[in-house]
Backbone bond lengths (Angstrom), bond angles and torsions (degrees), N, CA, C in turn:
res aa  C-N    CA-C-N  psi(-1)  N-CA   C-N-CA  omega(-1)  CA-C   N-CA-C  phi
1 M - - - 1.378 - - 1.536 108.36 -
2 F 1.389 115.48 -42.60 1.430 118.75 -176.13 1.544 112.95 -65.16
3 I 1.463 113.32 -30.67 1.389 117.83 -178.51 1.588 108.38 -73.29
4 I 1.301 114.73 -34.65 1.449 115.89 178.69 1.473 112.22 -64.36
5 I 1.328 113.13 -44.69 1.498 116.66 179.66 1.617 109.69 -62.32
6 I 1.342 117.34 -37.49 1.553 115.83 177.87 1.478 110.32 -67.45
7 I 1.397 118.65 -38.06 1.450 124.98 176.82 1.526 109.11 -56.62
8 I 1.271 116.25 -55.13 1.525 126.59 179.97 1.521 107.34 -50.66
9 I 1.410 113.94 -52.78 1.474 116.27 -176.82 1.621 112.76 -58.68
10 I 1.308 108.03 -46.67 1.528 115.60 177.20 1.431 110.93 -57.33
11 I 1.280 119.79 -40.86 1.548 123.71 -179.47 1.469 106.22 -65.70
12 I 1.431 118.06 -48.06 1.360 119.99 179.76 1.435 115.66 -54.76
13 I 1.335 114.51 -43.99 1.609 122.41 -178.07 1.479 103.78 -67.58
14 I 1.292 123.39 -43.15 1.550 121.11 -179.58 1.506 108.37 -58.25
15 I 1.287 115.76 -47.14 1.634 123.30 -177.73 1.589 106.61 -58.14
16 I 1.359 117.43 -42.38 1.480 118.45 -174.13 1.472 106.12 -71.76
17 I 1.368 123.02 -36.09 1.370 123.32 177.48 1.519 107.47 -70.54
18 I 1.321 123.60 -40.73 1.413 116.37 175.27 1.455 115.22 -62.44
19 I 1.430 123.15 -41.67 1.338 126.84 173.70 1.576 111.35 -55.46
20 I 1.279 117.49 -48.04 1.557 121.19 -179.01 1.576 104.98 -58.04
21 I 1.366 117.72 -48.98 1.444 115.85 -176.91 1.623 111.92 -66.98
22 I 1.157 117.59 -36.38 1.552 120.89 175.89 1.624 104.79 -64.91
23 T 1.266 124.17 -41.01 1.413 127.63 179.23 1.564 108.91 -62.51
24 I 1.270 118.54 -45.96 1.387 127.68 -174.92 1.559 107.29 -60.91
25 I 1.459 113.14 -49.03 1.490 124.99 180.00 1.549 101.43 -58.65
26 I 1.226 121.64 -56.91 1.459 126.37 179.69 1.558 109.49 -40.93
27 I 1.396 111.40 -65.76 1.451 117.14 -173.53 1.660 111.85 -58.45
28 I 1.250 116.12 -36.02 1.511 119.14 176.39 1.587 107.77 -64.28
29 T 1.349 115.90 -44.30 1.434 116.29 174.11 1.527 115.99 -62.37
30 I 1.177 121.71 -38.60 1.521 123.45 178.60 1.510 109.48 -65.93
31 I 1.386 113.29 -45.84 1.471 114.79 172.20 1.533 117.32 -60.56
32 T 1.300 115.75 -39.24 1.285 113.07 169.28 1.534 122.46 -62.56
33 I 1.284 116.66 -44.41 1.416 124.87 170.56 1.604 112.50 -51.99
34 I 1.324 115.72 -41.93 1.426 124.20 178.44 1.511 109.67 -64.68
35 I 1.280 117.22 -45.86 1.548 125.40 -178.19 1.510 108.64 -63.07
36 I 1.417 112.00 -50.12 1.507 112.91 177.76 1.506 115.18 -61.94
37 T 1.386 114.75 -39.19 1.527 117.47 178.85 1.522 108.22 -64.08
38 T 1.342 119.32 -45.03 1.405 118.32 -177.06 1.550 112.90 -61.50
39 T 1.355 113.11 -45.55 1.432 117.64 178.85 1.438 110.76 -62.27
40 T 1.343 122.00 -43.83 1.325 119.54 175.46 1.585 118.44 -61.53
41 T 1.344 111.73 -36.28 1.419 113.03 174.27 1.460 116.37 -66.66
42 T 1.370 112.96 -35.42 1.565 119.35 177.09 1.434 109.50 -64.68
43 I 1.321 121.73 -41.60 1.484 125.83 -179.48 1.526 109.91 -63.93
44 I 1.380 112.11 -42.23 1.476 115.00 -176.33 1.651 110.65 -74.29
45 I 1.304 115.99 -26.49 1.447 122.77 175.22 1.544 106.04 -69.70
46 I 1.311 122.68 -51.45 1.474 129.01 178.91 1.566 108.83 -53.53
47 I 1.293 116.80 -49.25 1.500 120.29 176.73 1.520 113.03 -62.27
48 I 1.302 113.08 -38.15 1.569 116.31 177.91 1.507 110.21 -65.85
49 I 1.380 114.65 -43.12 1.562 119.10 -178.04 1.573 107.50 -58.49
50 I 1.298 114.41 -47.02 1.483 118.55 -176.50 1.545 107.39 -61.12
51 T 1.368 120.20 -52.98 1.373 125.98 173.51 1.533 116.09 -42.87
52 T 1.274 111.87 -49.75 1.471 121.26 -176.73 1.557 109.32 -66.09
53 T 1.373 115.79 -38.21 1.471 117.09 -179.67 1.471 109.33 -70.11
54 I 1.323 119.89 -36.12 1.548 123.71 178.17 1.526 110.84 -60.74
55 T 1.343 115.62 -44.18 1.499 116.68 -177.89 1.576 108.45 -149.30
56 T 1.260 114.57 137.03 1.398 119.89 174.84 1.513 120.41 -79.80
57 I 1.341 113.44 -13.52 1.384 124.23 -177.13 1.514 106.83 -68.79
58 T 1.408 116.71 -34.53 1.468 118.09 -174.20 1.517 114.47 -82.28
59 T 1.490 114.43 8.73 1.440 115.61 -176.02 1.505 117.59 -57.43
60 I 1.273 112.43 -41.78 1.555 120.23 -179.48 1.572 109.48 -63.85
61 T 1.410 113.49 -47.95 1.477 118.18 175.21 1.456 110.61 -56.52
62 T 1.343 120.32 -43.15 1.347 124.22 -175.13 1.578 112.19 -62.46
63 I 1.349 111.66 -44.11 1.584 115.28 -178.12 1.576 107.98 -68.47
64 T 1.292 117.37 -38.97 1.402 122.02 168.20 1.528 118.04 -53.56
65 T 1.316 112.57 -47.58 1.501 117.07 177.13 1.403 108.50 -65.97
66 I 1.282 124.19 -39.56 1.558 120.66 -179.88 1.524 111.10 -62.06
67 I 1.373 110.57 -43.25 1.427 115.44 -179.27 1.527 116.68 -60.55
68 I 1.443 109.71 -48.65 1.573 121.10 176.17 1.561 104.19 -62.89
69 T 1.256 121.82 -47.97 1.457 117.53 -175.37 1.635 113.21 -64.48
70 T 1.291 114.96 -39.74 1.439 119.57 177.04 1.540 109.97 -62.58
71 I 1.348 114.16 -43.85 1.455 117.34 179.24 1.501 112.58 -62.03
72 I 1.374 116.21 -45.46 1.357 123.00 178.05 1.593 117.13 -60.17
73 I 1.317 112.68 -45.84 1.423 127.56 177.69 1.675 105.80 -61.97
74 T 1.210 117.46 -54.33 1.494 123.82 179.29 1.563 110.53 -53.04
75 T 1.422 113.37 -53.66 1.443 119.97 179.99 1.475 107.17 -54.89
76 I 1.316 117.46 -55.39 1.529 113.65 -177.09 1.450 114.07 -57.54
77 T 1.248 118.73 -36.71 1.480 123.51 -176.80 1.517 105.97 -67.19
78 T 1.235 116.74 -49.08 1.557 126.33 -179.57 1.579 104.88 -57.00
79 I 1.205 117.75 -55.96 1.419 118.14 179.37 1.416 116.69 -52.78
80 N 1.407 117.21 -43.64 1.473 126.10 179.82 1.520 108.52 -62.82
81 I 1.410 114.83 -47.40 1.505 117.25 177.72 1.583 109.68 -60.87
82 I 1.205 115.75 -46.45 1.408 116.56 -179.15 1.525 118.81 -56.36
83 I 1.409 104.89 -43.28 1.571 113.15 176.92 1.527 109.23 -64.57
84 I 1.405 119.59 -39.15 1.453 126.69 -179.10 1.531 105.84 -57.93
85 I 1.402 115.52 -52.97 1.494 121.28 -175.40 1.550 109.09 -63.51
86 I 1.407 122.92 -40.53 1.308 124.77 -176.06 1.610 106.40 -66.56
87 T 1.319 113.98 -41.95 1.478 116.66 -177.52 1.421 108.39 -67.17
88 T 1.356 123.89 -39.53 1.445 124.21 178.66 1.565 110.77 -62.05
89 I 1.331 116.16 -48.51 1.455 121.44 -177.68 1.599 109.17 -60.59
90 T 1.356 113.62 -38.51 1.465 117.40 179.66 1.497 109.42 -66.52
91 I 1.251 115.31 -51.50 1.535 123.38 175.64 1.521 108.28 -49.88
92 N 1.181 125.69 -54.24 1.426 135.55 179.65 1.529 110.47 -54.15
93 I 1.412 118.07 -49.97 1.387 123.20 177.22 1.533 111.28 -63.63
94 I 1.241 118.70 -45.69 1.461 122.80 174.16 1.489 112.88 -54.48
95 I 1.396 114.56 -49.93 1.410 118.34 179.75 1.619 109.93 -60.81
96 I 1.289 116.03 -45.34 1.528 118.72 176.72 1.499 111.32 -58.65
97 I 1.233 123.70 -38.29 1.503 130.09 178.97 1.444 104.97 -68.80
98 I 1.316 123.54 -48.82 1.449 120.97 174.65 1.503 118.46 -58.35
99 I 1.345 117.62 -35.43 1.415 126.03 176.44 1.528 106.15 -63.53
100 I 1.239 115.70 -51.78 1.550 123.16 -175.41 1.613 109.93 -58.84
101 I 1.428 109.53 -43.13 1.440 111.80 -179.93 1.511 112.43 -71.83
102 I 1.413 120.60 -29.84 1.331 122.77 173.80 1.545 117.62 -66.02
103 I 1.424 111.02 -42.49 1.397 120.99 172.60 1.480 115.30 -62.82
104 I 1.300 116.44 -35.75 1.530 121.02 -175.45 1.531 107.97 -74.78
105 S 1.374 111.57 -42.80 1.500 120.86 -176.25 1.558 107.63 -72.20
106 S 1.332 119.43 -31.38 1.528 121.85 -178.64 1.599 102.92 -77.33
107 S 1.226 121.21 -39.58 1.546 120.19 -173.59 1.538 111.38 -75.28
108 S 1.318 114.62 -29.15 1.471 122.17 179.05 1.584 114.62 -71.35
109 E 1.328 111.15 -17.38 1.621 118.13 -172.83 1.542 104.85 -81.07
């Protein structure tokens, strides 16, 4: 019985470590997405400023481009973050189910 408890504790510790690693990977991914989005937005804004300086006729088009680009970038970032959150929750649920199955199968023996 003592050995089973030790095995369960070890399994729980391993699962906690896996969850921490997954969380760190997700945080790094989100930060990377935000950095890429910010860089893209900055580059687009610089291009738009140059275009506006060259001709004032394109001002309306430029503003529309900024709005559309921002909406597209924000949407993509939001979708990516939602996918990451859903994946994390799913992985955590699967891990919890596995723990429950292991505990039930261990206690029934």
